[in-house]
C-alpha positions in Angstrom: 103.5 122.3 95.2 100.1 121.0 95.7 97.8 123.7 97.2 96.3 122.9 100.6 92.9 121.3 100.0 90.2 123.9 100.1 87.5 123.9 102.8 85.1 121.2 101.9 81.7 122.2 100.6 79.1 120.9 103.0 77.0 119.7 100.0 79.4 116.8 99.2 78.2 114.3 101.8 77.4 111.2 99.8 79.0 109.8 96.6 78.0 107.1 94.2 80.9 105.1 92.7 79.8 103.3 89.6 82.0 100.3 89.0 84.0 98.6 91.7 87.2 97.8 89.8 90.7 99.1 90.5 89.8 102.7 89.8 86.5 102.6 91.6 88.1 101.1 94.7 90.8 103.8 94.7 88.2 106.6 94.3 86.1 105.0 97.1 89.1 104.9 99.5 89.9 108.5 98.9 86.3 109.7 99.2 85.8 107.7 102.5 89.1 109.0 103.9 87.9 112.5 103.1 84.7 111.9 105.1 82.2 111.2 102.3 79.7 108.4 102.5 80.1 106.1 99.5 77.7 103.7 97.8 79.2 101.5 95.1 77.1 100.2 92.3 78.4 97.1 90.4 76.4 94.2 89.2 79.0 91.6 90.2 77.7 89.3 93.0 81.1 89.2 94.8 81.7 93.0 94.6 81.6 93.6 98.3 84.5 91.1 99.0 86.5 92.5 96.1 86.1 96.1 97.2 86.8 95.4 100.9 90.0 93.5 100.0 91.0 96.4 97.7 90.4 98.9 100.4 92.6 96.9 102.8 95.4 97.0 100.2 95.3 100.8 99.8 94.7 101.8 103.4 98.5 101.9 104.3 99.0 104.5 101.4 96.1 106.6 102.6 97.5 106.6 106.1 100.9 107.6 104.8 99.2 110.6 103.2 98.0 111.6 106.6 94.4 110.8 106.0 92.2 109.1 108.6 91.7 105.4 107.9 90.1 104.0 111.1 86.8 102.2 110.3 87.2 103.3 106.7 84.4 101.0 105.5 81.8 102.0 108.0 80.3 104.5 105.7 80.5 102.2 102.6 77.4 100.5 101.2 76.6 98.6 98.0 73.7 98.8 95.7 73.5 96.8 92.5 70.6 98.8 91.1 72.1 101.9 89.4 69.1 104.1 89.7 68.7 103.4 93.4 72.4 103.9 94.0 72.5 107.4 92.6 69.3 108.7 94.2 70.2 111.2 96.9 73.9 111.5 96.2 75.9 114.7 95.7 78.6 113.3 93.4 78.6 110.5 90.8 82.0 109.2 89.8 81.5 106.6 87.0 84.2 104.0 86.2 82.4 101.6 83.9 83.7 99.7 80.9 85.4 101.8 78.2 82.7 101.2 75.7 80.7 104.1 74.4 77.4 102.3 74.2 77.7 101.0 77.7 78.6 104.4 79.1 75.7 106.1 77.3 73.3 103.5 78.8 74.8 104.1 82.2 74.5 107.9 82.0 71.0 107.8 80.6 70.0 106.0 83.8 72.1 108.2 86.1 70.7 111.4 84.7 67.1 110.3 85.3 67.7 109.2 88.9 70.4 111.5 90.3 69.5 114.7 92.1 69.6 117.9 90.0 72.4 119.4 92.2 74.7 116.3 91.9 78.1 116.6 90.1 78.2 114.1 87.3 81.7 112.9 86.3 83.1 110.1 84.3 86.6 108.6 84.8 86.8 107.5 81.2 90.4 107.4 80.0 89.7 108.5 76.5 86.1 108.7 75.4 85.0 112.4 75.0 82.2 113.7 77.2 80.5 115.0 74.0 80.0 111.4 72.7 78.8 110.0 76.1 76.4 112.9 76.7 74.6 112.3 73.4 72.4 110.0 75.4 71.5 112.7 78.0 68.8 115.3 78.0 71.1 117.7 79.9 74.6 117.2 78.4 75.8 120.3 80.1 75.9 118.4 83.4 78.5 115.8 82.4 82.2 116.3 82.6 85.2 114.0 82.4 87.1 113.7 85.7 89.9 111.5 84.5 92.4 110.4 87.3 95.9 109.2 86.8 96.1 105.7 88.3 95.9 105.2 91.3 93.4 108.0 92.0 93.9 107.8 95.8 97.6 108.6 95.4 98.5 110.4 92.1 97.5 114.1 92.3 96.4 114.7 88.7 92.7 114.8 87.6 92.1 115.8 84.0 88.9 117.8 83.8 87.7 117.6 80.2 84.4 119.4 79.3 82.4 118.3 76.4 81.0 120.6 73.7 78.0 121.3 75.8 79.4 121.0 79.3 78.6 124.2 81.2 81.2 126.5 82.8 79.4 126.0 86.1 79.9 122.2 85.9 83.6 122.7 85.2 84.0 125.0 88.2 82.0 122.6 90.4 84.4 119.8 89.4 87.5 121.9 90.1 86.2 122.8 93.5 85.3 119.2 94.4 88.6 117.7 93.3 90.7 120.4 94.9 88.8 119.7 98.2 90.0 116.1 97.9 93.6 117.3 97.7 93.9 116.6 94.0 95.5 118.8 91.2 92.7 119.3 88.7 93.8 120.4 85.2 91.2 121.6 82.8 91.9 120.8 79.1 91.0 123.5 76.6 89.6 121.0 74.0 88.6 117.4 73.7 91.1 115.0 72.2 91.1 111.1 72.3 93.1 109.9 75.3 93.4 113.4 76.8 96.9 114.5 77.7 98.6 112.2 80.3 97.6 109.0 78.6 98.7 110.2 75.2 102.1 111.1 76.6 102.3 107.8 78.4 101.3 105.9 75.2 103.9 107.7 73.1 106.7 106.9 75.5 105.5 103.3 75.9 105.5 102.8 72.1 109.2 103.6 72.0 109.8 101.4 75.1 108.2 98.4 73.3 110.2 99.1 70.2 113.5 99.2 72.0 112.9 96.0 74.0 111.5 94.2 70.9 114.6 95.2 68.9 116.9 93.9 71.7 118.5 97.2 72.5 117.7 96.8 76.2 115.7 94.6 78.4 112.5 95.7 80.2 114.4 95.9 83.5 117.2 97.9 82.0 114.8 100.3 80.3 112.9 100.9 83.6 116.2 101.6 85.3 117.2 104.1 82.6 113.9 105.9 82.9 113.8 106.1 86.7 117.5 107.3 86.8 117.0 110.0 84.1 113.9 111.5 82.6 111.6 110.0 85.3 113.6 111.7 88.0 113.9 114.9 86.0 110.2 115.1 85.0 109.2 114.8 88.7 110.5 118.3 89.2 110.4 119.9 85.7 108.2 118.8 82.8 109.4 118.4 79.2 109.0 122.0 78.2 110.7 123.5 81.3 113.4 120.9 80.9 114.2 121.9 77.4 113.8 125.6 78.2 116.6 125.1 80.7 118.5 123.0 78.2 118.6 126.0 75.9 120.8 127.9 78.3 120.4 131.7 78.5 118.4 131.6 75.3 115.8 129.3 76.8 113.4 127.3 74.6 113.8 129.4 71.5 117.6 128.6 71.5 117.0 124.9 72.2 114.5 124.6 69.3 116.8 126.3 66.9 120.0 124.5 67.8 118.9 121.1 69.1 115.2 120.8 68.4 115.5 120.9 64.6 118.1 118.2 64.7 115.8 116.2 66.8 113.0 116.6 64.3 115.1 115.6 61.3 117.2 112.7 62.8 115.5 111.4 65.9 111.8 111.6 65.2 111.9 109.7 61.9 114.0 107.0 63.7 111.4 106.3 66.4 109.8 102.9 66.3 106.3 101.9 65.3 106.0 98.4 67.0 103.0 96.2 67.0 101.8 93.7 69.5 102.4 90.7 67.2 102.9 87.3 68.7 106.7 87.5 68.7 106.8 90.9 70.4 104.2 89.9 73.0 106.2 86.7 73.8 109.3 88.8 74.4 107.5 91.3 76.6 105.8 88.6 78.7 108.9 86.5 79.1 110.9 89.5 80.3 108.2 90.7 82.6 108.2 87.3 84.3 112.0 87.5 84.7 112.0 91.1 85.9 108.9 91.1 88.2 108.1 87.5 88.8 109.5 87.3 92.3 106.8 89.6 93.8 103.0 89.6 93.6 101.3 92.5 91.9 100.0 93.6 95.4 103.6 93.6 96.8 105.0 95.5 93.8 102.1 98.0 94.0 102.7 98.6 97.7 106.4 99.1 97.0 105.6 101.6 94.3 103.2 103.4 96.5 105.7 103.8 99.3 108.3 105.2 96.9 105.7 107.5 95.2 104.7 108.9 98.6 108.3 109.5 99.5 108.8 111.5 96.2 105.6 113.4 96.7 106.6 114.3 100.3 110.0 115.5 99.2 108.3 117.7 96.6 105.7 119.0 99.1 102.9 117.4 97.2 101.2 115.3 99.9 97.9 116.6 101.2 97.8 118.7 104.4 97.3 116.1 107.1 95.2 118.5 109.0 92.7 118.9 106.2 90.2 116.1 106.8 86.5 115.8 107.1 84.0 116.3 104.3 85.2 117.0 100.9 
């Protein structure tokens, strides 16, 4: 179960969201609903319209989580100049392009302009903090705070310290994300893609292989996952599942009697597909057939409603009484 959000440190009153894309909008909605003033920095001239439209889309999900959503955008401002945006904030959550040189440039500016007490976190989905922080004078201040999309809804935040990230910064990040009602998980070492995305990528690779080989359609594969391992993994992860699959002998018995057969027969048979023109055409054609009747916004809203129902059944929705500053 998700622990009740901890009392919000009074120091987190203003946040800078760098990048107003899907992830930035999602973070902004959660921060605002938790009582934090937000400034979004993005060079696009139409960013205000894009963000406000995005907030309207996720507001129903925030309300379903029991968070206050009235006048959500009243404490939201926009500032194109990065240095100006981060001056005077208590938390910087960066969601810029996934290009190392761009992130290094962004963080060089942030470090020079943000207050010394501010928590500095990047939402990067795979670039190590060690590499990004090479451009900083104080690399100990930077930490990866990688959410699983969408951040306003899915509980996980992977906290990944770099080689020089201080223990104090890691603890600061854990406290902050817990106050938002998230489930922060600190990784013990850096690895490209971190954990959740590596698992997702591994499974998706086999999904693409099975569809490309004509074993199943995309819709059939989705139905198989949601009716089996998806449902199972919502309550017990892979290791607990196979520990239970080993019967009274637990995981050691499973590995000895089933795992070794999996290693020798199943693992070598897994596919290694590529996104060549033929495969892409098959995937796109089936996506239009399976999902073409609804807009992305409608499908996302349907997903969010179902996700909240699952979280509520598992007791993983935030305490509706825990609002205010994060």
